[in-house]
C-alpha positions in Angstrom: -0.3 0.4 -0.2 1.5 3.2 -0.8 2.1 6.2 2.0 0.9 9.6 -0.3 2.6 12.2 -0.8 5.7 10.6 1.4 9.5 9.8 -0.6 10.6 6.4 0.3 13.4 8.5 1.7 11.2 9.8 4.9 11.7 7.3 7.0 9.6 9.0 9.9 6.9 9.8 7.9 6.7 6.3 6.9 7.1 4.6 10.3 4.5 7.3 11.5 1.6 6.3 8.5 2.9 2.0 8.6 2.3 1.9 12.2 -0.9 3.5 12.0 -2.1 1.0 9.8 -1.2 -2.0 11.0 -2.9 -0.8 14.7 -5.8 0.2 12.8 -6.3 -4.0 12.2 -9.0 -5.9 14.4 -8.4 -8.6 17.1 -9.9 -10.8 14.1 -8.1 -9.7 11.6 -4.2 -10.3 13.8 -5.5 -13.2 14.5 -6.0 -14.7 11.6 -3.2 -13.0 10.1 -0.7 -14.5 12.7 -2.2 -18.5 11.5 -1.8 -17.5 7.6 1.9 -16.4 8.7 2.3 -20.5 10.3 0.7 -22.2 6.9 3.1 -20.2 5.2 5.9 -20.8 7.2 4.9 -24.7 6.4 5.5 -24.6 2.9 9.0 -22.6 3.5 11.5 -25.8 3.8 14.1 -23.3 5.9 11.0 -23.3 9.1 10.5 -27.3 8.2 14.2 -28.5 8.6 14.8 -25.6 11.3 16.1 -26.6 14.7 16.4 -22.8 16.4 14.2 -20.4 15.1 13.8 -17.1 16.8 11.2 -15.1 17.6 9.9 -12.0 18.6 6.7 -11.0 20.9 4.5 -8.5 19.1 3.7 -5.0 19.8 2.3 -1.6 18.1 0.2 -3.9 16.1 3.1 -6.4 15.1 1.9 -9.8 13.4 1.9 -12.3 16.8 4.3 -15.5 15.8 2.2 -17.1 18.8 0.9 -20.0 16.5 4.7 -20.7 15.2 6.2 -20.3 19.0 3.4 -23.2 19.5 3.8 -25.4 16.6 7.8 -25.2 16.5 7.2 -26.2 20.5 5.5 -29.0 19.3 7.9 -29.8 16.6 11.4 -30.4 19.2 12.5 -26.9 17.8 14.3 -24.8 20.2 12.6 -21.1 20.4 14.7 -17.9 21.3 13.6 -14.6 22.1 15.9 -10.9 21.4 17.1 -9.9 25.1 18.5 -6.2 25.2 22.1 -7.3 25.8 23.2 -6.4 29.5 26.8 -4.8 28.4 26.8 -4.3 24.1 24.8 -1.2 24.8 22.2 -1.3 20.7 22.9 -5.8 20.7 20.8 -8.0 21.5 21.3 -11.7 22.8 19.0 -14.1 22.2 18.1 -16.7 25.1 15.9 -20.0 25.0 12.0 -19.2 25.3 9.6 -22.1 27.2 6.0 -22.2 28.4 7.2 -22.1 31.6 9.7 -18.8 31.3 10.6 -16.1 33.6 9.8 -13.1 32.3 10.5 -9.3 32.6 9.9 -5.9 31.1 13.3 -4.2 29.5 13.5 -0.4 29.3 11.0 -0.9 26.0 9.0 -2.2 28.4 8.8 -5.1 26.0 8.6 -8.5 27.6 11.5 -11.1 27.6 13.0 -13.8 29.7 14.9 -13.1 32.6 18.1 -13.1 31.1 20.0 -17.2 32.6 23.6 -17.2 30.6 23.0 -20.9 30.5 19.7 -20.2 28.3 22.0 -18.3 25.8 21.7 -19.9 22.1 25.3 -18.5 19.8 23.7 -16.7 16.3 25.7 -19.1 14.9 23.5 -22.3 16.1 20.0 -20.1 14.7 18.8 -21.4 11.7 16.0 -18.2 11.4 15.7 -15.1 12.9 11.7 -13.9 12.4 12.3 -10.0 13.0 9.3 -7.5 13.2 9.2 -4.4 11.1 6.7 -1.1 10.1 7.4 -1.5 6.2 8.6 -3.9 3.3 9.1 -3.5 -0.3 8.6 -6.7 -3.0 12.3 -6.9 -3.0 12.0 -7.5 0.5 13.9 -4.5 2.1 12.8 -4.1 5.7 12.5 -0.7 7.4 12.5 -1.2 11.1 11.5 1.1 14.0 14.7 2.7 13.9 16.6 1.5 16.7 19.0 -0.9 14.7 19.2 -3.8 17.2 19.2 -6.9 14.5 21.5 -5.1 12.6 24.2 -4.1 14.7 23.5 -8.2 16.2 23.6 -9.7 13.0 25.9 -7.7 10.2 29.0 -9.2 12.3 27.5 -12.6 11.2 26.4 -11.6 8.0 29.8 -10.1 6.7 31.5 -13.4 8.2 29.0 -15.8 5.9 27.9 -17.6 8.7 24.4 -15.8 9.7 21.3 -17.3 10.1 18.0 -16.7 7.4 16.4 -13.5 8.2 12.7 -13.5 8.1 10.5 -10.7 7.7 7.0 -10.9 9.0 4.3 -8.0 8.0 0.7 -7.5 7.4 0.1 -6.7 3.6 -1.1 -3.4 4.3 2.8 -2.6 5.1 4.1 -3.0 1.7 5.6 0.4 -0.2 4.3 0.5 -3.7 7.8 2.3 -4.1 11.3 0.6 -2.8 12.2 1.7 -0.2 16.1 3.6 0.6 18.7 0.7 1.7 21.1 2.2 4.2 25.0 1.2 4.2 24.0 -0.5 8.1 20.7 -2.0 7.2 21.2 -5.7 6.9 19.6 -8.1 4.1 16.5 -9.8 4.4 16.3 -13.3 2.9 12.5 -13.0 2.6 9.9 -11.2 3.8 6.3 -13.4 4.7 2.8 -11.7 4.7 -0.5 -13.6 5.3 -0.6 -13.6 1.7 2.5 -13.7 0.2 6.3 -14.6 0.3 8.4 -11.3 -1.1 12.3 -12.8 -1.8 15.3 -10.5 -1.4 16.5 -9.6 -5.7 
């Protein structure tokens, strides 16, 4: 969906527009979208074969990955969630997430597992990282919230060619018709998954 009178480089306006769109979706639409995302993942060999998947807990109108998390548990996959790095500002670590994980709120008021060093999973072991996003284009470029957490965390692994597959997840209404402006620090997505389509990196 186009953002009227907005240039693809005007990221602040794009964020406001597409955050508003996704927040306008009804609970019924949100639930249906999350179930359709799982169906899309079932069609992907990368997901079926994955042993370690990193998910996120939805905020601000993002598509919830609860169906994927529950499906992964049922199929013996290890599910991880991002946790703000306690020492390296602006970075994430990935921690095992279980049914009974003790959760805390981070400084952004987002739930995350209470940090236990024994539960940290090296990024090199992750097969898939599902990332939220604000907007995307048909070439699988992603516009995030602007914090750069995933970019900073995953960039070193991508440079060393040992990174997981990075899949963005979005509602169909978050697609921009004009290509997004890609910054040099933006990490590439292999795919963007929506309820109706899968967009592959060009």
